[in-house]
Residue frames relative to the residue before (quaternion, step in Angstrom):
aa qw qx qy qz dx dy dz
M 1.0000 0.0000 0.0000 0.0000 0.00 0.00 0.00
S 0.6521 0.5323 -0.3212 0.4339 3.59 0.95 -0.90
V 0.6125 0.5465 -0.3478 0.4530 3.59 1.12 -0.64
W 0.6527 0.5227 -0.3160 0.4482 3.59 0.94 -0.88
L 0.6335 0.5536 -0.3315 0.4269 3.58 1.07 -0.70
T 0.6306 0.5405 -0.3378 0.4428 3.58 1.21 -0.35
Y 0.5715 0.6000 -0.3803 0.4109 3.60 1.25 -0.26
T 0.1651 -0.7459 0.6346 0.1166 3.53 -1.27 0.58
L 0.7165 -0.4359 0.3075 0.4495 3.59 -1.26 0.16
S 0.6383 0.5548 -0.3320 0.4178 3.57 0.99 -0.80
D 0.6013 0.5736 -0.3604 0.4238 3.59 1.16 -0.51
F 0.7054 0.4336 -0.2532 0.5002 3.58 1.21 -0.45
L 0.4678 0.6821 -0.4408 0.3487 3.59 1.29 -0.03
L 0.3274 -0.7883 0.4988 0.1503 3.57 -0.79 1.07
F 0.7738 0.2287 -0.1132 0.5798 3.60 1.25 -0.11
S 0.5049 -0.6352 0.4885 0.3208 3.54 -1.27 0.35
P 0.6387 -0.5060 0.3927 0.4264 3.61 -1.18 0.33
R 0.6147 0.5523 -0.3489 0.4420 3.60 1.01 -0.76
T 0.6624 0.4974 -0.3003 0.4729 3.59 0.95 -0.89
Y 0.6405 0.5468 -0.3163 0.4367 3.58 0.98 -0.89
Y 0.7359 0.4088 -0.2438 0.4815 3.58 0.77 -0.99
R 0.5770 0.5560 -0.3707 0.4696 3.57 1.18 -0.49
L 0.5945 0.5656 -0.3509 0.4511 3.58 1.12 -0.67
F 0.6621 0.4897 -0.3058 0.4779 3.60 0.95 -0.83
E 0.6215 0.5429 -0.3413 0.4501 3.57 1.03 -0.76
L 0.6938 0.4660 -0.2762 0.4745 3.58 0.83 -0.97
Y 0.6348 0.5373 -0.3182 0.4551 3.55 1.05 -0.81
N 0.6718 0.4994 -0.3021 0.4560 3.58 0.85 -0.94
R 0.6529 0.5032 -0.3156 0.4701 3.57 0.99 -0.80
A 0.6804 0.5167 -0.2934 0.4289 3.58 0.97 -0.86
V 0.7758 0.3686 -0.1952 0.4734 3.60 0.90 -0.87
W 0.4455 0.6756 -0.4726 0.3490 3.61 1.21 -0.13
P 0.6250 -0.1625 -0.7626 -0.0373 1.71 -1.95 1.61
A 0.1583 0.8083 -0.5507 0.1356 3.63 0.93 0.76
H 0.5485 0.6290 -0.3911 0.3880 3.59 1.20 -0.47
V 0.6236 0.5669 -0.3438 0.4142 3.60 1.07 -0.69
P 0.7108 0.3998 -0.2834 0.5046 3.66 0.71 -0.89
A 0.5946 0.5570 -0.3736 0.4435 3.61 1.09 -0.60
G 0.6514 0.5020 -0.3065 0.4793 3.58 0.99 -0.82
A 0.6315 0.5318 -0.3258 0.4606 3.56 1.05 -0.78
L 0.6397 0.5141 -0.3229 0.4714 3.57 1.03 -0.76
G 0.6342 0.5292 -0.3284 0.4582 3.57 1.04 -0.75
I 0.6504 0.4963 -0.3100 0.4844 3.58 0.96 -0.85
A 0.6197 0.5420 -0.3371 0.4568 3.57 1.05 -0.78
L 0.6181 0.5419 -0.3417 0.4556 3.59 1.04 -0.73
L 0.6430 0.5209 -0.3226 0.4595 3.58 0.93 -0.88
V 0.6661 0.5009 -0.3015 0.4631 3.56 0.92 -0.90
L 0.6722 0.5090 -0.2956 0.4492 3.57 0.90 -0.93
L 0.6632 0.5107 -0.3097 0.4511 3.58 1.05 -0.70
R 0.7241 0.4331 -0.2382 0.4810 3.58 1.18 -0.46
R 0.8095 0.0236 0.0068 0.5866 3.58 1.13 -0.51
G 0.4607 0.6804 -0.4947 0.2830 3.55 -1.28 0.15
G 0.5787 -0.6090 0.4293 0.3317 3.57 -1.31 0.02
A 0.7826 -0.3439 0.2467 0.4565 3.52 -1.33 -0.27
W 0.6131 0.5831 -0.3321 0.4169 3.58 1.23 -0.44
R 0.5211 0.7033 -0.4038 0.2660 3.59 1.17 -0.47
G 0.5734 0.5854 -0.3874 0.4225 3.62 1.13 -0.54
R 0.6583 0.4958 -0.3030 0.4785 3.56 1.01 -0.80
A 0.6394 0.5201 -0.3288 0.4611 3.59 1.00 -0.78
I 0.6355 0.5254 -0.3228 0.4647 3.59 0.99 -0.84
A 0.6653 0.5039 -0.3003 0.4619 3.57 0.91 -0.93
G 0.6433 0.5338 -0.3236 0.4433 3.58 0.98 -0.83
I 0.6537 0.5096 -0.3080 0.4670 3.56 0.95 -0.88
L 0.6799 0.4943 -0.2928 0.4556 3.57 0.86 -0.96
A 0.6376 0.5264 -0.3335 0.4529 3.59 0.97 -0.80
V 0.6503 0.5271 -0.3144 0.4476 3.59 0.97 -0.85
V 0.7124 0.4515 -0.2829 0.4566 3.61 0.78 -0.96
W 0.6229 0.5186 -0.3545 0.4661 3.62 1.09 -0.55
L 0.6344 0.5115 -0.3326 0.4746 3.58 1.02 -0.72
W 0.6405 0.5264 -0.3278 0.4530 3.57 0.97 -0.84
A 0.6730 0.4871 -0.3015 0.4679 3.59 0.86 -0.95
A 0.6249 0.5530 -0.3349 0.4376 3.58 1.04 -0.78
W 0.7654 0.3780 -0.1995 0.4811 3.56 0.80 -1.00
A 0.7587 0.4391 -0.2370 0.4188 3.57 0.56 -1.20
F 0.7805 0.3062 -0.1871 0.5119 3.60 0.92 -0.78
L 0.7556 0.4242 -0.2506 0.4317 3.58 0.50 -1.17
F 0.7609 0.3854 -0.2169 0.4749 3.58 0.74 -1.02
E 0.7438 0.4270 -0.2312 0.4593 3.59 0.83 -0.98
R 0.8061 0.2748 -0.1341 0.5067 3.62 0.98 -0.74
Y 0.7334 0.4472 -0.2695 0.4353 3.57 0.53 -1.15
A 0.6220 0.5642 -0.3400 0.4233 3.59 1.06 -0.71
T 0.5859 0.5854 -0.3777 0.4140 3.60 1.19 -0.33
I 0.7642 0.2952 -0.1879 0.5418 3.61 1.21 -0.37
N 0.7711 0.2158 -0.1214 0.5866 3.58 1.27 -0.22
W 0.3705 -0.7663 0.4784 0.2159 3.60 -0.35 1.22
A 0.6292 0.5563 -0.3418 0.4216 3.61 1.10 -0.59
A 0.5199 0.6719 -0.4090 0.3331 3.60 1.19 -0.39
S 0.5793 0.5729 -0.3830 0.4353 3.61 1.12 -0.53
Y 0.6571 0.4830 -0.3046 0.4920 3.58 1.06 -0.73
F 0.6044 0.5380 -0.3501 0.4719 3.57 1.08 -0.69
A 0.6331 0.5350 -0.3243 0.4559 3.57 0.99 -0.86
G 0.6401 0.5233 -0.3197 0.4628 3.58 1.01 -0.80
A 0.6493 0.5105 -0.3133 0.4686 3.57 1.01 -0.82
F 0.6430 0.5115 -0.3204 0.4714 3.59 1.02 -0.78
A 0.6397 0.5142 -0.3259 0.4692 3.60 1.01 -0.76
V 0.6289 0.5189 -0.3283 0.4769 3.59 1.04 -0.76
Q 0.6346 0.5235 -0.3268 0.4652 3.58 1.00 -0.82
A 0.6291 0.5287 -0.3353 0.4608 3.59 0.98 -0.78
L 0.6520 0.5092 -0.3077 0.4700 3.57 0.98 -0.85
L 0.6546 0.5116 -0.3099 0.4622 3.59 0.93 -0.86
L 0.6319 0.5260 -0.3233 0.4685 3.57 1.03 -0.79
A 0.6571 0.5156 -0.3059 0.4570 3.56 0.97 -0.90
V 0.6819 0.4797 -0.2956 0.4664 3.59 0.89 -0.89
S 0.7163 0.4608 -0.2664 0.4512 3.58 0.77 -1.04
G 0.7754 0.3766 -0.1907 0.4697 3.56 0.92 -0.90
L 0.7431 0.4089 -0.2332 0.4757 3.56 0.76 -1.04
V 0.7479 0.3941 -0.2193 0.4870 3.59 0.87 -0.95
L 0.8034 0.2994 -0.1413 0.4949 3.58 0.73 -1.07
N 0.2846 -0.8055 0.4763 0.2084 3.60 1.32 -0.22
R 0.3547 0.7578 -0.4696 0.2819 3.56 0.83 1.05
L 0.6043 0.5512 -0.3692 0.4412 3.59 1.18 0.44
T 0.2228 0.7852 -0.5408 0.2035 3.58 1.11 0.66
P 0.4553 -0.7145 0.4548 0.2743 3.64 -0.71 1.01
G 0.3552 -0.7164 0.5634 0.2078 3.52 -1.22 0.63
A 0.3670 -0.7340 0.5294 0.2152 3.57 -1.29 -0.08
D 0.4776 0.6770 -0.4361 0.3513 3.59 1.20 0.40
G 0.7382 -0.4159 0.2910 0.4443 3.56 -1.31 -0.02
A 0.6320 0.5304 -0.3303 0.4584 3.58 1.05 -0.76
S 0.6349 0.5229 -0.3300 0.4632 3.58 1.03 -0.73
R 0.6458 0.5026 -0.3207 0.4770 3.58 1.01 -0.76
A 0.6092 0.5315 -0.3478 0.4748 3.60 1.10 -0.63
G 0.6295 0.5318 -0.3265 0.4629 3.58 1.05 -0.75
I 0.6384 0.5163 -0.3205 0.4724 3.57 1.00 -0.83
A 0.6332 0.5288 -0.3281 0.4602 3.60 1.03 -0.77
I 0.6376 0.5106 -0.3278 0.4746 3.60 1.02 -0.75
L 0.6334 0.5173 -0.3308 0.4709 3.59 1.00 -0.77
A 0.6486 0.5136 -0.3170 0.4637 3.58 0.95 -0.85
F 0.6170 0.5399 -0.3338 0.4651 3.59 1.07 -0.75
A 0.6636 0.5065 -0.3071 0.4569 3.58 0.93 -0.91
L 0.6906 0.4898 -0.2776 0.4539 3.57 1.00 -0.82
L 0.8208 0.3188 -0.1187 0.4589 3.55 0.81 -1.04
A 0.7619 0.4020 -0.2074 0.4636 3.60 0.99 -0.80
Q 0.6623 0.5403 -0.3346 0.3968 3.60 0.84 -0.87
P 0.6378 0.5137 -0.3624 0.4450 3.66 0.95 -0.60
L 0.6320 0.5540 -0.3303 0.4297 3.60 1.20 -0.45
L 0.5042 0.6865 -0.4213 0.3115 3.59 1.19 -0.41
A 0.6572 0.5346 -0.3263 0.4193 3.59 0.85 -0.94
P 0.7171 0.4142 -0.2892 0.4802 3.66 0.70 -0.90
L 0.6324 0.5383 -0.3400 0.4412 3.60 1.02 -0.71
L 0.7195 0.4105 -0.2348 0.5086 3.58 1.14 -0.66
G 0.6092 -0.6260 0.3205 0.3665 3.56 1.28 0.35
R 0.5328 0.6460 -0.4080 0.3639 3.61 1.19 0.28
G 0.5155 -0.6667 0.4060 0.3535 3.59 1.23 -0.15
W 0.6378 -0.5668 0.3786 0.3586 3.54 -1.24 0.56
V 0.6083 0.6032 -0.3579 0.3716 3.57 1.06 -0.66
T 0.7088 0.4005 -0.2620 0.5182 3.60 1.22 -0.34
A 0.3545 0.7621 -0.4802 0.2508 3.60 1.26 0.15
E 0.2934 -0.7415 0.5810 0.1628 3.56 -1.10 0.78
V 0.1162 -0.8322 0.5418 -0.0205 3.55 -0.57 1.27
F 0.5819 -0.5837 0.4444 0.3511 3.56 -1.10 0.75
G 0.8020 0.2730 -0.2167 0.4852 3.56 -0.98 0.86
V 0.7216 0.3701 -0.2220 0.5412 3.57 1.31 -0.22
A 0.7822 0.2131 -0.0978 0.5773 3.58 0.88 -0.99
P 0.6260 -0.6028 0.3478 0.3519 3.61 -1.06 0.67
D 0.6872 0.5272 -0.3275 0.3775 3.62 0.67 -1.04
P 0.7262 0.3976 -0.2802 0.4858 3.66 0.66 -0.91
T 0.5860 0.5579 -0.3745 0.4529 3.59 1.15 -0.52
V 0.6589 0.4908 -0.2961 0.4872 3.57 0.98 -0.86
A 0.6604 0.5095 -0.3120 0.4548 3.58 0.89 -0.92
G 0.6707 0.4951 -0.2990 0.4643 3.58 0.92 -0.88
T 0.6367 0.5253 -0.3218 0.4638 3.56 1.05 -0.76
I 0.6192 0.5315 -0.3407 0.4669 3.57 0.98 -0.81
G 0.6503 0.5169 -0.3147 0.4593 3.57 0.94 -0.86
A 0.6707 0.4982 -0.2977 0.4620 3.58 0.90 -0.92
L 0.6597 0.5050 -0.3106 0.4619 3.59 0.99 -0.80
L 0.6514 0.5019 -0.3152 0.4737 3.59 1.03 -0.75
A 0.6469 0.5261 -0.3127 0.4549 3.57 1.18 -0.52
A 0.4934 0.6578 -0.4329 0.3694 3.60 1.26 -0.13
A 0.6171 -0.5618 0.4007 0.3783 3.57 -1.16 0.62
R 0.7635 0.0980 -0.0588 0.6357 3.57 1.10 -0.75
V 0.4073 -0.7388 0.4773 0.2459 3.60 -0.54 1.15
P 0.2696 -0.7654 0.5614 0.1622 3.63 -0.69 1.04
W 0.2825 -0.8125 0.4852 0.1568 3.58 0.06 1.30
H 0.6476 0.5370 -0.3374 0.4224 3.59 0.96 -0.77
L 0.6629 0.4905 -0.3085 0.4741 3.58 1.18 -0.46
L 0.6194 0.5483 -0.3431 0.4449 3.59 1.25 -0.16
V 0.5026 0.6983 -0.4167 0.2936 3.60 1.18 -0.45
V 0.7159 0.4376 -0.2647 0.4752 3.61 0.69 -1.06
P 0.6513 0.5016 -0.3419 0.4552 3.67 0.84 -0.77
L 0.6718 0.4896 -0.3112 0.4605 3.61 0.92 -0.81
L 0.6313 0.5179 -0.3318 0.4724 3.58 1.03 -0.73
W 0.6401 0.5173 -0.3333 0.4600 3.59 1.00 -0.77
C 0.5870 0.5695 -0.3701 0.4405 3.60 1.07 -0.69
V 0.6591 0.4983 -0.2993 0.4773 3.58 1.00 -0.83
V 0.6600 0.5111 -0.3042 0.4589 3.59 0.92 -0.95
S 0.6760 0.4897 -0.2954 0.4647 3.57 0.87 -0.95
G 0.6600 0.5144 -0.3114 0.4504 3.57 0.91 -0.89
A 0.6578 0.5076 -0.3095 0.4623 3.59 0.98 -0.84
T 0.6436 0.5264 -0.3209 0.4536 3.58 1.00 -0.84
L 0.6976 0.4597 -0.2708 0.4782 3.57 0.86 -0.97
W 0.6043 0.5474 -0.3516 0.4600 3.59 1.11 -0.67
A 0.6533 0.5158 -0.3106 0.4590 3.58 0.97 -0.85
M 0.6990 0.4377 -0.2589 0.5028 3.58 1.18 -0.57
D 0.4089 -0.7216 0.4513 0.3293 3.60 1.34 0.00
A 0.2789 0.7685 -0.5229 0.2413 3.58 1.07 0.73
P 0.5021 -0.6866 0.4294 0.3035 3.62 -0.83 0.89
E 0.6861 0.4785 -0.2911 0.4643 3.61 1.15 -0.52
A 0.3130 0.8014 -0.4692 0.1992 3.61 1.28 0.13
P 0.7016 0.4746 -0.3131 0.4296 3.68 0.83 -0.78
L 0.4851 0.7270 -0.4207 0.2431 3.60 1.15 -0.50
M 0.7461 0.4160 -0.2447 0.4586 3.60 0.61 -1.10
P 0.6449 0.4941 -0.3480 0.4678 3.67 0.91 -0.68
V 0.6347 0.5110 -0.3336 0.4741 3.60 1.00 -0.77
L 0.6207 0.5349 -0.3352 0.4651 3.58 1.02 -0.79
A 0.6325 0.5356 -0.3311 0.4511 3.60 1.00 -0.82
V 0.6571 0.5026 -0.3098 0.4685 3.59 0.94 -0.88
I 0.6441 0.5155 -0.3163 0.4684 3.58 0.96 -0.89
A 0.6511 0.5295 -0.3147 0.4435 3.57 0.95 -0.90
I 0.6530 0.5083 -0.3149 0.4648 3.59 0.93 -0.88
C 0.6556 0.5127 -0.3114 0.4586 3.58 0.97 -0.85
I 0.6690 0.4897 -0.3043 0.4692 3.60 0.92 -0.89
A 0.6541 0.5134 -0.3144 0.4580 3.58 0.94 -0.89
A 0.6541 0.4998 -0.3129 0.4738 3.60 0.98 -0.82
W 0.6318 0.5316 -0.3195 0.4650 3.57 0.99 -0.86
K 0.6625 0.5073 -0.2996 0.4625 3.57 0.94 -0.90
A 0.6632 0.5035 -0.3039 0.4629 3.59 0.96 -0.87
I 0.6545 0.5066 -0.3105 0.4675 3.60 0.97 -0.85
A 0.6563 0.5101 -0.3051 0.4648 3.57 0.97 -0.91
R 0.6545 0.5085 -0.3114 0.4649 3.55 1.00 -0.81
G 0.6491 0.5145 -0.3100 0.4668 3.56 1.04 -0.83
S 0.6433 0.5201 -0.3165 0.4642 3.59 1.00 -0.80
G 0.6525 0.5243 -0.3002 0.4575 3.52 1.05 -0.87
S 0.6549 0.5095 -0.3057 0.4670 3.56 1.02 -0.81
A 0.6459 0.5315 -0.3112 0.4510 3.56 1.06 -0.84
A 0.6542 0.5103 -0.3063 0.4666 3.53 1.09 -0.80
């Protein structure tokens, strides 16, 4: 037992930080210009969350299901799995999330946007994923070629999805499980690499839980009244 206590997260890391960021560089070069339609889908999400008709919940779910499937196959299964054996399981979880989004949103239409303060906070998180997260790589000196973009890379896709889910009139807790777990996985991986952005996704998870709880309590109070 005493030997195990001497281990740190970095001791379980299967790759170096150089290999990890090089993977994003090669991935971005290989899938370009997929970033352009992915960005367009992200902007479409912002528009749908702020205006539109009764159909917009289904449109939001369709967009989210597509980008989760893309991240599952194109990045996690095809690329990340080459340096991390666990990535195949991550890809499976992302595919399950895409299916859940399709059923809850497209079939059952349960992702209709709300108009309360919590929903506006969700929209702000989505905007952060679209506009701020891609800037982290160049700001941290890694260059634009390693930038992580919504709809292409997992972290901003997860962050944007969390924002969209929090913007729903009724927070679908079952759809938050996989995104919140990924926040923990991503944070642990970056922490093991001593990456300065390591706290970002775990902090986002905590914020998301607080907003979702606040929204549920407010909704319950409103119903009671």
